[in-house]
C-alpha positions in Angstrom: 0.0 0.0 0.0 1.4 3.5 -0.9 2.5 6.0 1.7 -0.1 8.6 2.9 1.0 11.5 0.6 1.0 9.3 -2.5 -2.2 7.6 -1.4 -4.0 11.0 -1.5 -3.1 11.2 -5.2 -4.9 8.0 -6.1 -8.7 8.5 -6.5 -11.8 6.4 -7.3 -14.3 8.7 -9.0 -18.1 8.0 -9.3 -19.3 6.4 -12.5 -19.7 8.6 -15.6 -21.0 8.3 -19.1 -18.4 8.4 -21.9 -18.8 12.1 -22.7 -18.9 13.0 -19.0 -15.6 11.2 -18.6 -14.0 13.1 -21.5 -15.2 16.4 -20.0 -13.7 15.4 -16.6 -10.4 14.7 -18.2 -10.2 17.9 -20.2 -11.3 20.3 -17.4 -8.4 20.2 -14.8 -5.6 19.0 -17.1 -1.9 19.1 -16.8 0.5 17.8 -19.5 1.4 14.9 -20.0 -1.8 13.1 -19.0 -2.9 9.7 -20.2 -6.3 8.0 -20.5 -6.5 4.2 -20.6 -9.9 2.9 -21.8 -10.7 -0.7 -20.9 -12.4 -1.6 -24.1 -11.6 -1.6 -27.9 -11.4 1.8 -29.6 -14.4 1.0 -31.8 -16.6 0.1 -28.8 -15.6 3.3 -26.9 -16.3 5.5 -29.9 -19.7 3.9 -30.5 -20.7 4.5 -26.9 -19.3 8.0 -26.9 -21.4 8.8 -30.0 -24.5 7.3 -28.4 -23.9 9.1 -25.2 -23.5 12.5 -26.9 -26.6 11.8 -29.1 -28.7 10.9 -26.0 -27.4 14.0 -24.1 -28.1 16.3 -27.1 -31.6 14.9 -27.5 -32.4 15.2 -23.8 -31.1 18.8 -23.5 -32.3 20.1 -26.9 -35.2 21.9 -25.4 -36.3 23.1 -22.0 -39.6 22.1 -20.6 -41.0 25.5 -21.8 -39.8 24.7 -25.3 -36.9 27.1 -25.5 -33.6 25.9 -27.0 -30.7 24.8 -24.7 -27.0 24.8 -25.4 -25.1 21.7 -26.6 -23.1 19.4 -24.3 -19.8 21.1 -23.4 -17.8 18.5 -25.3 -19.4 19.6 -28.6 -18.4 23.2 -28.1 -14.9 23.7 -29.6 -13.5 26.3 -27.2 -9.8 27.3 -27.4 -9.1 25.6 -24.1 -10.7 22.4 -25.2 -8.9 22.3 -28.5 -5.5 23.1 -27.0 -5.9 20.6 -24.1 -7.1 17.7 -26.2 -3.8 17.7 -28.1 -1.8 17.0 -24.9 -3.9 13.9 -23.8 -2.6 10.5 -24.8 -5.2 7.7 -25.1 -4.7 4.0 -25.0 -7.2 1.1 -25.4 -7.0 -2.2 -23.6 -9.7 -4.7 -24.3 -8.4 -7.5 -22.0 -6.8 -7.8 -18.6 -3.4 -9.0 -19.9 -3.3 -6.1 -22.3 -4.2 -3.6 -19.6 -1.6 -4.9 -17.1 1.1 -5.1 -19.7 0.5 -1.5 -20.8 0.5 -0.2 -17.2 3.6 -2.2 -16.2 5.6 -0.7 -19.1 3.9 2.7 -18.9 5.9 5.7 -20.2 4.3 9.1 -20.2 4.1 11.0 -23.5 6.5 14.0 -23.1 7.7 16.7 -25.4 11.1 16.0 -27.0 12.3 19.3 -25.8 11.2 18.7 -22.2 13.9 16.9 -20.2 12.6 18.1 -16.8 11.1 15.8 -14.2 7.3 15.2 -14.1 7.0 16.8 -10.7 4.8 19.9 -11.1 5.8 23.4 -10.0 4.5 24.5 -6.5 0.7 25.0 -6.5 0.2 23.1 -9.7 -1.5 19.7 -10.0 0.4 16.6 -11.2 -0.4 15.1 -14.6 -3.2 12.5 -14.6 -3.3 8.8 -15.4 -7.0 7.9 -15.8 -8.3 4.3 -16.2 -11.9 4.0 -17.4 -13.7 0.8 -16.8 -11.1 -1.2 -14.8 -13.6 -3.0 -12.6 -15.9 -3.8 -15.6 -13.0 -5.3 -17.5 -12.8 -8.0 -14.8 -16.5 -8.9 -14.6 -16.6 -11.5 -17.4 -13.3 -13.1 -16.4 -12.2 -15.6 -13.7 -10.3 -12.7 -12.0 -13.4 -10.8 -10.8 -12.2 -11.3 -7.3 -10.3 -9.6 -4.5 -7.1 -11.3 -5.8 -7.7 -10.3 -9.4 -8.7 -6.7 -8.7 -5.8 -6.2 -6.3 -3.4 -7.3 -8.9 -4.6 -4.8 -11.5 -4.9 -2.0 -8.9 -1.4 -2.6 -7.8 -0.1 -2.2 -11.3 -2.1 1.0 -11.9 -0.9 2.6 -8.6 2.7 1.6 -9.3 2.5 3.1 -12.8 1.2 6.4 -11.5 3.5 6.5 -8.5 6.6 5.9 -10.6 6.0 9.1 -12.5 4.6 11.2 -9.6 1.2 11.3 -11.3 -2.3 11.4 -10.0 -4.4 8.3 -10.7 -8.2 8.4 -11.3 -10.2 5.2 -11.5 -13.6 5.8 -13.2 -16.3 3.2 -14.0 -18.7 3.7 -16.8 -22.4 4.1 -16.2 -24.7 1.1 -16.2 -25.7 1.1 -19.9 -22.1 0.9 -20.9 -21.3 -1.8 -18.4 -24.3 -4.0 -19.6 -23.3 -3.6 -23.2 -19.8 -5.0 -22.5 -21.3 -8.2 -21.0 -22.8 -11.2 -22.7 -26.2 -12.4 -21.6 -26.3 -14.8 -18.7 -25.5 -14.8 -15.0 -22.7 -12.3 -15.3 -24.9 -9.8 -17.1 -27.8 -10.3 -14.7 -25.6 -9.5 -11.8 -25.0 -5.9 -13.0 -27.5 -3.6 -11.3 -28.1 0.1 -11.2 -26.4 0.2 -7.8 -23.1 1.8 -6.9 -20.5 -0.5 -8.6 -18.3 -0.1 -5.5 -21.0 -2.0 -3.6 -20.8 -5.2 -5.6 -19.5 -8.3 -3.9 -16.6 -10.4 -5.1 -15.0 -13.6 -3.9 -11.6 -13.6 -2.3 -9.7 -15.7 -4.8 -9.7 -16.0 -8.6 -10.6 -19.4 -10.0 -10.3 -21.0 -13.4 -12.8 -23.7 -12.4 -15.8 -22.0 -10.9 -17.7 -19.1 -12.5 -17.9 -16.0 -10.3 -21.6 -16.4 -9.6 -21.0 -19.9 -8.1 -18.0 -18.6 -6.1 -20.3 -15.9 -4.6 -22.7 -18.6 -3.4 -20.0 -20.9 -1.9 -17.4 -18.7 -0.3 -16.7 -15.5 1.6 -17.1 -12.3 -0.4 -15.8 -8.7 0.0 -17.3 -5.4 -1.2 -15.4 -3.9 -4.2 -15.2 -0.6 -2.3 -13.1 -2.3 0.4 -10.7 -3.6 -2.2 -10.2 -0.3 -3.8 -9.9 1.5 -0.5 -6.6 -0.3 0.1 -5.2 1.6 -2.8 -7.3 4.7 -3.5 -9.4 7.4 -1.8 -12.9 8.0 -3.0 -13.5 11.4 -4.5 -16.2 13.5 -6.3 -15.3 14.6 -9.9 
């Protein structure tokens, strides 16, 4: 477990839709920041497009019929255009891919910048954000305390090695459900806080996770994450 000053840099943030997540990344941004999306690029872009379409349709008019502004992500402000060029994105659609990327993580830096990544006094550290880490475990045999802890350890070590902040963000329920095949795993996903889901202690290549939940001790996901991160509002 990291020391207290470092621990305060590692955050678990409440679930967001795809476009809310991008807004969150672009708002308080320091170069060089990295976003790791736990899905394929195509799946994420599809969900981002749907998320923006839904948001635009919902906010197109007020109750009184007057027009309302577009979602912030669709407004090309100078700040947004400049900031988006300094965010590096990676896509990991499997646990081995995610862990390999984080274990060998190297922040994108300017060729002319040989300085350390430590920020000047009063300035935030760059951000390493992982979107959908918990969900990536759900359909695998590593949806357990053991499996989650292994992935969290790699993520924390990657951020700590470069004195970066870490943000773990889960997607909202519609995205989570779309990444799961039908069956017991999909049925287990509810509209509740994802941190309240129960997981078995150990990973298993023999028993599916729903059967392990019935036959052994379980732990709340929040308790697993709390060993590595603090919980924060966006």
